[in-house]
N, CA, C, O and the ligand as a Tripos MOL2 file, in Angstrom:
@<TRIPOS>MOLECULE
protein
  237   235    60     0     0
PROTEIN
NO_CHARGES

@<TRIPOS>ATOM
      1 N          87.8390   83.7670  102.3930 N.3       1 MET1
      2 CA         88.9350   82.9870  101.8910 C.3       1 MET1
      3 C          89.8170   82.3340  102.9360 C.2       1 MET1
      4 O          90.4130   83.0400  103.7510 O.2       1 MET1
      5 N          89.9230   81.0350  102.9450 N.am      2 LYS2
      6 CA         90.8890   80.3050  103.9520 C.3       2 LYS2
      7 C          92.1810   80.6820  103.7810 C.2       2 LYS2
      8 O          92.6180   80.8470  102.6420 O.2       2 LYS2
      9 N          92.9300   80.8620  104.8480 N.am      3 ARG3
     10 CA         94.3680   81.3000  104.7120 C.3       3 ARG3
     11 C          95.3280   80.3710  103.9860 C.2       3 ARG3
     12 O          96.2960   80.7650  103.3370 O.2       3 ARG3
     13 N          94.9520   79.0320  104.1640 N.am      4 TRP4
     14 CA         95.8810   78.0850  103.5430 C.3       4 TRP4
     15 C          95.7570   78.1440  102.1010 C.2       4 TRP4
     16 O          96.7120   77.6840  101.4740 O.2       4 TRP4
     17 N          94.7270   78.6380  101.4060 N.am      5 ILE5
     18 CA         94.5730   78.8100  100.0250 C.3       5 ILE5
     19 C          95.7720   79.6310   99.4290 C.2       5 ILE5
     20 O          96.2300   79.4030   98.3090 O.2       5 ILE5
     21 N          96.2400   80.6040  100.2740 N.am      6 MET6
     22 CA         97.4070   81.4820   99.8760 C.3       6 MET6
     23 C          98.5470   80.6590   99.1940 C.2       6 MET6
     24 O          99.2170   81.0450   98.2350 O.2       6 MET6
     25 N          98.6590   79.4560   99.8480 N.am      7 ASP7
     26 CA         99.7890   78.5790   99.3620 C.3       7 ASP7
     27 C          99.5840   78.0490   97.8830 C.2       7 ASP7
     28 O         100.5370   77.7260   97.1730 O.2       7 ASP7
     29 N          98.1950   77.9850   97.4600 N.am      8 TYR8
     30 CA         97.9310   77.2930   96.3660 C.3       8 TYR8
     31 C          97.6550   78.2740   95.0730 C.2       8 TYR8
     32 O          97.9220   77.9310   93.9220 O.2       8 TYR8
     33 N          97.0820   79.5430   95.4300 N.am      9 ILE9
     34 CA         96.7970   80.4380   94.4500 C.3       9 ILE9
     35 C          97.9560   81.2370   93.8280 C.2       9 ILE9
     36 O          98.9990   81.4130   94.4570 O.2       9 ILE9
     37 N          97.7790   81.6810   92.6900 N.am     10 CYS10
     38 CA         98.6650   82.5110   91.9870 C.3      10 CYS10
     39 C          97.8250   83.4170   91.0450 C.2      10 CYS10
     40 O          96.6270   83.2170   90.8420 O.2      10 CYS10
     41 N          98.5810   84.4870   90.4520 N.am     11 CYS11
     42 CA         97.7810   85.4150   89.6280 C.3      11 CYS11
     43 C          97.2780   84.6180   88.3440 C.2      11 CYS11
     44 O          97.9720   83.8450   87.6830 O.2      11 CYS11
     45 N          95.9270   84.9490   88.1060 N.am     12 PRO12
     46 CA         95.2760   84.1450   86.9690 C.3      12 PRO12
     47 C          95.8330   84.6280   85.6350 C.2      12 PRO12
     48 O          95.7000   83.9120   84.6430 O.2      12 PRO12
     49 N          96.4850   85.8700   85.5570 N.am     13 GLU13
     50 CA         96.9130   86.4780   84.4330 C.3      13 GLU13
     51 C          98.3440   85.9410   83.9370 C.2      13 GLU13
     52 O          98.5780   85.4560   82.8300 O.2      13 GLU13
     53 N          99.2170   86.1240   84.9510 N.am     14 CYS14
     54 CA        100.6770   86.0010   84.7090 C.3      14 CYS14
     55 C         101.2740   84.7340   85.5030 C.2      14 CYS14
     56 O         102.3820   84.2720   85.2330 O.2      14 CYS14
     57 N         100.4740   84.2410   86.4590 N.am     15 LYS15
     58 CA        101.0170   83.0260   87.2600 C.3      15 LYS15
     59 C         101.9540   83.4190   88.3590 C.2      15 LYS15
     60 O         102.5230   82.6210   89.1030 O.2      15 LYS15
     61 N         102.0770   84.9240   88.3970 N.am     16 GLY16
     62 CA        102.9530   85.2460   89.4880 C.3      16 GLY16
     63 C         102.3700   85.1600   90.8860 C.2      16 GLY16
     64 O         101.1710   84.9570   91.0780 O.2      16 GLY16
     65 N         103.3120   85.3320   91.9130 N.am     17 SER17
     66 CA        102.7960   85.1300   93.2350 C.3      17 SER17
     67 C         102.0040   86.3970   93.7320 C.2      17 SER17
     68 O         102.2880   87.5260   93.3290 O.2      17 SER17
     69 N         101.0420   86.1530   94.5880 N.am     18 LEU18
     70 CA        100.2280   87.1800   95.2210 C.3      18 LEU18
     71 C         100.5820   87.5010   96.5050 C.2      18 LEU18
     72 O         100.9160   86.6190   97.2960 O.2      18 LEU18
     73 N         100.5420   88.8640   96.8600 N.am     19 CYS19
     74 CA        100.7700   89.2300   98.0580 C.3      19 CYS19
     75 C          99.5130   89.8230   98.8250 C.2      19 CYS19
     76 O          98.8200   90.6800   98.2770 O.2      19 CYS19
     77 N          99.2340   89.3640  100.0740 N.am     20 LEU20
     78 CA         98.0460   89.6730  100.7650 C.3      20 LEU20
     79 C          98.1180   90.8040  101.4860 C.2      20 LEU20
     80 O          99.1060   90.9530  102.2050 O.2      20 LEU20
     81 N          97.1700   91.7520  101.4490 N.am     21 LEU21
     82 CA         96.9700   92.8770  102.2280 C.3      21 LEU21
     83 C          95.5360   92.6860  102.9830 C.2      21 LEU21
     84 O          94.4650   92.7030  102.3760 O.2      21 LEU21
     85 N          95.6420   92.5350  104.1380 N.am     22 GLU22
     86 CA         94.3910   92.1470  104.8440 C.3      22 GLU22
     87 C          93.7800   93.2850  105.7190 C.2      22 GLU22
     88 O          94.4630   93.8390  106.5810 O.2      22 GLU22
     89 N          92.4950   93.6190  105.4850 N.am     23 SER23
     90 CA         91.9240   94.6710  106.2890 C.3      23 SER23
     91 C          90.8770   94.0690  107.2830 C.2      23 SER23
     92 O          90.4260   94.7980  108.1650 O.2      23 SER23
     93 N          90.5020   92.8610  107.1830 N.am     24 GLU24
     94 CA         89.5590   92.1520  108.1970 C.3      24 GLU24
     95 C          89.7320   90.6420  107.9680 C.2      24 GLU24
     96 O          89.9070   90.1220  106.8660 O.2      24 GLU24
     97 N          89.6560   89.9700  109.2110 N.am     25 GLY25
     98 CA         89.8300   88.5020  109.0160 C.3      25 GLY25
     99 C          89.9040   87.8950  110.4580 C.2      25 GLY25
    100 O          89.9600   88.6810  111.4040 O.2      25 GLY25
    101 N          89.9060   86.6820  110.6600 N.am     26 ASP26
    102 CA         90.2270   85.9500  111.8950 C.3      26 ASP26
    103 C          91.3510   84.9430  111.6100 C.2      26 ASP26
    104 O          92.0840   84.9620  110.6220 O.2      26 ASP26
    105 N          91.3800   84.0350  112.6500 N.am     27 GLU27
    106 CA         92.6640   83.1740  112.6490 C.3      27 GLU27
    107 C          92.6490   82.2390  111.3990 C.2      27 GLU27
    108 O          93.7390   81.9460  110.9070 O.2      27 GLU27
    109 N          91.5380   81.7620  110.8610 N.am     28 THR28
    110 CA         91.5110   80.8180  109.8040 C.3      28 THR28
    111 C          91.1780   81.5760  108.2540 C.2      28 THR28
    112 O          91.5550   81.1320  107.1700 O.2      28 THR28
    113 N          90.4970   82.6380  108.4400 N.am     29 GLU29
    114 CA         89.9930   83.0200  107.3580 C.3      29 GLU29
    115 C          90.3130   84.6580  107.0530 C.2      29 GLU29
    116 O          90.4070   85.4880  107.9570 O.2      29 GLU29
    117 N          90.4430   84.9290  105.7900 N.am     30 VAL30
    118 CA         90.4870   86.4680  105.5510 C.3      30 VAL30
    119 C          89.2150   86.9380  104.9570 C.2      30 VAL30
    120 O          88.7250   86.4200  103.9530 O.2      30 VAL30
    121 N          88.7130   87.8880  105.5720 N.am     31 LEU31
    122 CA         87.3690   88.3100  105.1960 C.3      31 LEU31
    123 C          87.2150   89.3380  104.1080 C.2      31 LEU31
    124 O          86.3340   89.3660  103.2490 O.2      31 LEU31
    125 N          88.3410   90.2880  104.3030 N.am     32 LYS32
    126 CA         88.3290   91.6070  103.4600 C.3      32 LYS32
    127 C          89.8310   91.8520  103.1950 C.2      32 LYS32
    128 O          90.7010   91.6710  104.0470 O.2      32 LYS32
    129 N          90.0340   92.2420  102.0480 N.am     33 GLY33
    130 CA         91.5480   92.7580  101.7510 C.3      33 GLY33
    131 C          91.6440   92.6190  100.3050 C.2      33 GLY33
    132 O          90.6860   92.4370   99.5540 O.2      33 GLY33
    133 N          92.9830   92.7270   99.9350 N.am     34 THR34
    134 CA         93.2540   92.6690   98.5120 C.3      34 THR34
    135 C          94.4810   91.7460   98.3290 C.2      34 THR34
    136 O          95.3340   91.6310   99.2090 O.2      34 THR34
    137 N          94.5320   91.0780   97.1180 N.am     35 LEU35
    138 CA         95.7800   90.4040   96.6800 C.3      35 LEU35
    139 C          96.3720   91.1160   95.5300 C.2      35 LEU35
    140 O          95.7350   91.3620   94.5070 O.2      35 LEU35
    141 N          97.5110   91.4140   95.7070 N.am     36 THR36
    142 CA         98.2250   92.1190   94.6260 C.3      36 THR36
    143 C          99.3320   91.3100   93.9920 C.2      36 THR36
    144 O         100.2180   90.8340   94.7020 O.2      36 THR36
    145 N          99.3170   91.1400   92.7270 N.am     37 CYS37
    146 CA        100.2680   90.2510   91.9500 C.3      37 CYS37
    147 C         101.6940   90.9620   92.0350 C.2      37 CYS37
    148 O         101.7900   92.1280   91.6530 O.2      37 CYS37
    149 N         102.7750   90.2920   92.5190 N.am     38 THR38
    150 CA        103.9270   90.8520   92.7260 C.3      38 THR38
    151 C         104.6130   90.9520   91.3020 C.2      38 THR38
    152 O         105.7050   91.5160   91.2370 O.2      38 THR38
    153 N         104.0960   90.4910   90.2890 N.am     39 LYS39
    154 CA        104.8090   90.5010   88.9580 C.3      39 LYS39
    155 C         104.1700   91.3610   88.0660 C.2      39 LYS39
    156 O         104.9020   92.1900   87.5250 O.2      39 LYS39
    157 N         102.8300   91.3690   87.7410 N.am     40 CYS40
    158 CA        102.2560   92.2330   86.9220 C.3      40 CYS40
    159 C         101.4810   93.3280   87.6010 C.2      40 CYS40
    160 O         100.9260   94.1840   86.9120 O.2      40 CYS40
    161 N         101.4050   93.3500   89.0280 N.am     41 GLU41
    162 CA        100.7970   94.2090   89.7880 C.3      41 GLU41
    163 C          99.3490   94.4320   89.6360 C.2      41 GLU41
    164 O          98.8880   95.4920   90.0570 O.2      41 GLU41
    165 N          98.5440   93.5230   89.0620 N.am     42 ARG42
    166 CA         97.1980   93.5950   89.2270 C.3      42 ARG42
    167 C          96.7770   93.3600   90.5480 C.2      42 ARG42
    168 O          97.4960   92.6960   91.2940 O.2      42 ARG42
    169 N          95.5680   93.8770   90.9800 N.am     43 VAL43
    170 CA         94.9750   93.8730   92.2810 C.3      43 VAL43
    171 C          93.6910   93.1080   92.2030 C.2      43 VAL43
    172 O          92.8520   93.3840   91.3450 O.2      43 VAL43
    173 N          93.5180   92.1560   93.0780 N.am     44 TYR44
    174 CA         92.2840   91.2380   93.2000 C.3      44 TYR44
    175 C          91.6910   91.5450   94.5070 C.2      44 TYR44
    176 O          92.4500   91.6470   95.4710 O.2      44 TYR44
    177 N          90.3480   91.7140   94.6670 N.am     45 SER45
    178 CA         89.8440   92.0310   95.8680 C.3      45 SER45
    179 C          89.2650   90.8410   96.5360 C.2      45 SER45
    180 O          88.8840   89.8770   95.8720 O.2      45 SER45
    181 N          89.1820   90.8790   97.9070 N.am     46 ILE46
    182 CA         88.4820   89.7890   98.6630 C.3      46 ILE46
    183 C          87.3650   90.5650   99.4020 C.2      46 ILE46
    184 O          87.5670   91.4950  100.1830 O.2      46 ILE46
    185 N          86.2700   90.1070   99.0870 N.am     47 GLU47
    186 CA         84.9560   90.6580   99.8420 C.3      47 GLU47
    187 C          84.1340   89.7020  100.3770 C.2      47 GLU47
    188 O          83.7350   88.7510   99.7040 O.2      47 GLU47
    189 N          83.8010   89.8920  101.7070 N.am     48 GLU48
    190 CA         82.9460   88.9000  102.3990 C.3      48 GLU48
    191 C          83.5950   87.4980  102.4060 C.2      48 GLU48
    192 O          82.8580   86.5120  102.4180 O.2      48 GLU48
    193 N          84.9920   87.3560  102.3990 N.am     49 GLY49
    194 CA         85.6380   86.0640  102.4060 C.3      49 GLY49
    195 C          85.7990   85.4760  100.9770 C.2      49 GLY49
    196 O          86.2810   84.3530  100.8230 O.2      49 GLY49
    197 N          85.4150   86.2010   99.9910 N.am     50 ILE50
    198 CA         85.5710   85.4620   98.6700 C.3      50 ILE50
    199 C          86.5010   86.2260   97.8490 C.2      50 ILE50
    200 O          86.2830   87.4160   97.6200 O.2      50 ILE50
    201 N          87.5190   85.6240   97.3910 N.am     51 ALA51
    202 CA         88.5300   86.2300   96.5360 C.3      51 ALA51
    203 C          88.1230   86.1650   95.1360 C.2      51 ALA51
    204 O          87.8120   85.1350   94.5390 O.2      51 ALA51
    205 N          88.1540   87.5680   94.5740 N.am     52 ASP52
    206 CA         87.8400   87.6600   93.1700 C.3      52 ASP52
    207 C          89.1380   87.3870   92.2560 C.2      52 ASP52
    208 O          89.8940   88.3170   91.9720 O.2      52 ASP52
    209 N          89.3550   86.1320   91.8290 N.am     53 LEU53
    210 CA         90.3200   85.7950   91.0910 C.3      53 LEU53
    211 C          90.1880   85.6640   89.6620 C.2      53 LEU53
    212 O          90.9410   84.9310   89.0210 O.2      53 LEU53
    213 N          89.2280   86.3680   89.1120 N.am     54 LEU54
    214 CA         88.9790   86.1360   87.7220 C.3      54 LEU54
    215 C          90.1070   86.9630   86.6220 C.2      54 LEU54
    216 O          90.3550   88.1660   86.6890 O.2      54 LEU54
    217 N          90.5450   86.2530   85.8820 N.am     55 PRO55
    218 CA         91.2760   87.0130   84.7770 C.3      55 PRO55
    219 C          90.5200   88.1080   84.1150 C.2      55 PRO55
    220 O          89.2960   88.0140   84.0210 O.2      55 PRO55
    221 N          91.2160   89.2310   83.6080 N.am     56 ASP56
    222 CA         90.4780   90.3930   82.9990 C.3      56 ASP56
    223 C          89.4610   90.0530   82.0190 C.2      56 ASP56
    224 O          88.4850   90.8000   81.9490 O.2      56 ASP56
    225 N          89.5350   89.0130   81.2290 N.am     57 ASN57
    226 CA         88.5190   88.7750   80.1450 C.3      57 ASN57
    227 C          87.4070   88.1250   80.7100 C.2      57 ASN57
    228 O          86.5220   87.8360   79.9050 O.2      57 ASN57
    229 N          87.2090   87.7980   81.9810 N.am     58 GLN58
    230 CA         86.0660   87.2070   82.6030 C.3      58 GLN58
    231 C          85.2660   88.0780   83.5800 C.2      58 GLN58
    232 O          84.2850   87.6630   84.1970 O.2      58 GLN58
    233 N          85.7700   89.3290   83.6700 N.am     59 ARG59
    234 CA         85.0850   90.2940   84.6230 C.3      59 ARG59
    235 C          84.0280   91.0370   84.0220 C.2      59 ARG59
    236 O          83.3910   91.8540   84.6870 O.2      59 ARG59
    237 ZN        100.1510   88.8920   87.6730 Zn       60 ZN60
@<TRIPOS>BOND
     1     1     2 1
     2     2     3 1
     3     3     4 2
     4     3     5 am
     5     5     6 1
     6     6     7 1
     7     7     8 2
     8     7     9 am
     9     9    10 1
    10    10    11 1
    11    11    12 2
    12    11    13 am
    13    13    14 1
    14    14    15 1
    15    15    16 2
    16    15    17 am
    17    17    18 1
    18    18    19 1
    19    19    20 2
    20    19    21 am
    21    21    22 1
    22    22    23 1
    23    23    24 2
    24    23    25 am
    25    25    26 1
    26    26    27 1
    27    27    28 2
    28    27    29 am
    29    29    30 1
    30    30    31 1
    31    31    32 2
    32    31    33 am
    33    33    34 1
    34    34    35 1
    35    35    36 2
    36    35    37 am
    37    37    38 1
    38    38    39 1
    39    39    40 2
    40    39    41 am
    41    41    42 1
    42    42    43 1
    43    43    44 2
    44    43    45 am
    45    45    46 1
    46    46    47 1
    47    47    48 2
    48    47    49 am
    49    49    50 1
    50    50    51 1
    51    51    52 2
    52    51    53 am
    53    53    54 1
    54    54    55 1
    55    55    56 2
    56    55    57 am
    57    57    58 1
    58    58    59 1
    59    59    60 2
    60    59    61 am
    61    61    62 1
    62    62    63 1
    63    63    64 2
    64    63    65 am
    65    65    66 1
    66    66    67 1
    67    67    68 2
    68    67    69 am
    69    69    70 1
    70    70    71 1
    71    71    72 2
    72    71    73 am
    73    73    74 1
    74    74    75 1
    75    75    76 2
    76    75    77 am
    77    77    78 1
    78    78    79 1
    79    79    80 2
    80    79    81 am
    81    81    82 1
    82    82    83 1
    83    83    84 2
    84    83    85 am
    85    85    86 1
    86    86    87 1
    87    87    88 2
    88    87    89 am
    89    89    90 1
    90    90    91 1
    91    91    92 2
    92    91    93 am
    93    93    94 1
    94    94    95 1
    95    95    96 2
    96    95    97 am
    97    97    98 1
    98    98    99 1
    99    99   100 2
   100    99   101 am
   101   101   102 1
   102   102   103 1
   103   103   104 2
   104   103   105 am
   105   105   106 1
   106   106   107 1
   107   107   108 2
   108   107   109 am
   109   109   110 1
   110   110   111 1
   111   111   112 2
   112   111   113 am
   113   113   114 1
   114   114   115 1
   115   115   116 2
   116   115   117 am
   117   117   118 1
   118   118   119 1
   119   119   120 2
   120   119   121 am
   121   121   122 1
   122   122   123 1
   123   123   124 2
   124   123   125 am
   125   125   126 1
   126   126   127 1
   127   127   128 2
   128   127   129 am
   129   129   130 1
   130   130   131 1
   131   131   132 2
   132   131   133 am
   133   133   134 1
   134   134   135 1
   135   135   136 2
   136   135   137 am
   137   137   138 1
   138   138   139 1
   139   139   140 2
   140   139   141 am
   141   141   142 1
   142   142   143 1
   143   143   144 2
   144   143   145 am
   145   145   146 1
   146   146   147 1
   147   147   148 2
   148   147   149 am
   149   149   150 1
   150   150   151 1
   151   151   152 2
   152   151   153 am
   153   153   154 1
   154   154   155 1
   155   155   156 2
   156   155   157 am
   157   157   158 1
   158   158   159 1
   159   159   160 2
   160   159   161 am
   161   161   162 1
   162   162   163 1
   163   163   164 2
   164   163   165 am
   165   165   166 1
   166   166   167 1
   167   167   168 2
   168   167   169 am
   169   169   170 1
   170   170   171 1
   171   171   172 2
   172   171   173 am
   173   173   174 1
   174   174   175 1
   175   175   176 2
   176   175   177 am
   177   177   178 1
   178   178   179 1
   179   179   180 2
   180   179   181 am
   181   181   182 1
   182   182   183 1
   183   183   184 2
   184   183   185 am
   185   185   186 1
   186   186   187 1
   187   187   188 2
   188   187   189 am
   189   189   190 1
   190   190   191 1
   191   191   192 2
   192   191   193 am
   193   193   194 1
   194   194   195 1
   195   195   196 2
   196   195   197 am
   197   197   198 1
   198   198   199 1
   199   199   200 2
   200   199   201 am
   201   201   202 1
   202   202   203 1
   203   203   204 2
   204   203   205 am
   205   205   206 1
   206   206   207 1
   207   207   208 2
   208   207   209 am
   209   209   210 1
   210   210   211 1
   211   211   212 2
   212   211   213 am
   213   213   214 1
   214   214   215 1
   215   215   216 2
   216   215   217 am
   217   217   218 1
   218   218   219 1
   219   219   220 2
   220   219   221 am
   221   221   222 1
   222   222   223 1
   223   223   224 2
   224   223   225 am
   225   225   226 1
   226   226   227 1
   227   227   228 2
   228   227   229 am
   229   229   230 1
   230   230   231 1
   231   231   232 2
   232   231   233 am
   233   233   234 1
   234   234   235 1
   235   235   236 2
@<TRIPOS>SUBSTRUCTURE
     1 MET1         2 RESIDUE 1 A MET
     2 LYS2         6 RESIDUE 1 A LYS
     3 ARG3        10 RESIDUE 1 A ARG
     4 TRP4        14 RESIDUE 1 A TRP
     5 ILE5        18 RESIDUE 1 A ILE
     6 MET6        22 RESIDUE 1 A MET
     7 ASP7        26 RESIDUE 1 A ASP
     8 TYR8        30 RESIDUE 1 A TYR
     9 ILE9        34 RESIDUE 1 A ILE
    10 CYS10       38 RESIDUE 1 A CYS
    11 CYS11       42 RESIDUE 1 A CYS
    12 PRO12       46 RESIDUE 1 A PRO
    13 GLU13       50 RESIDUE 1 A GLU
    14 CYS14       54 RESIDUE 1 A CYS
    15 LYS15       58 RESIDUE 1 A LYS
    16 GLY16       62 RESIDUE 1 A GLY
    17 SER17       66 RESIDUE 1 A SER
    18 LEU18       70 RESIDUE 1 A LEU
    19 CYS19       74 RESIDUE 1 A CYS
    20 LEU20       78 RESIDUE 1 A LEU
    21 LEU21       82 RESIDUE 1 A LEU
    22 GLU22       86 RESIDUE 1 A GLU
    23 SER23       90 RESIDUE 1 A SER
    24 GLU24       94 RESIDUE 1 A GLU
    25 GLY25       98 RESIDUE 1 A GLY
    26 ASP26      102 RESIDUE 1 A ASP
    27 GLU27      106 RESIDUE 1 A GLU
    28 THR28      110 RESIDUE 1 A THR
    29 GLU29      114 RESIDUE 1 A GLU
    30 VAL30      118 RESIDUE 1 A VAL
    31 LEU31      122 RESIDUE 1 A LEU
    32 LYS32      126 RESIDUE 1 A LYS
    33 GLY33      130 RESIDUE 1 A GLY
    34 THR34      134 RESIDUE 1 A THR
    35 LEU35      138 RESIDUE 1 A LEU
    36 THR36      142 RESIDUE 1 A THR
    37 CYS37      146 RESIDUE 1 A CYS
    38 THR38      150 RESIDUE 1 A THR
    39 LYS39      154 RESIDUE 1 A LYS
    40 CYS40      158 RESIDUE 1 A CYS
    41 GLU41      162 RESIDUE 1 A GLU
    42 ARG42      166 RESIDUE 1 A ARG
    43 VAL43      170 RESIDUE 1 A VAL
    44 TYR44      174 RESIDUE 1 A TYR
    45 SER45      178 RESIDUE 1 A SER
    46 ILE46      182 RESIDUE 1 A ILE
    47 GLU47      186 RESIDUE 1 A GLU
    48 GLU48      190 RESIDUE 1 A GLU
    49 GLY49      194 RESIDUE 1 A GLY
    50 ILE50      198 RESIDUE 1 A ILE
    51 ALA51      202 RESIDUE 1 A ALA
    52 ASP52      206 RESIDUE 1 A ASP
    53 LEU53      210 RESIDUE 1 A LEU
    54 LEU54      214 RESIDUE 1 A LEU
    55 PRO55      218 RESIDUE 1 A PRO
    56 ASP56      222 RESIDUE 1 A ASP
    57 ASN57      226 RESIDUE 1 A ASN
    58 GLN58      230 RESIDUE 1 A GLN
    59 ARG59      234 RESIDUE 1 A ARG
    60 ZN60       237 GROUP 0 **** ****
């Protein structure tokens, strides 16, 4: 997931802002980590550079 995307994404459930917790990545990309919604506290995972931002009903 490219870092600049953080400026454009929000929680698919409540549109709250997401907090990035990164465990692996480089200068431009986050490869592994989690995105936590600061509003509803849902957690979305980032695996192999792909953020899983599907709402609950599409999982
Ligand atoms: Zn949310």
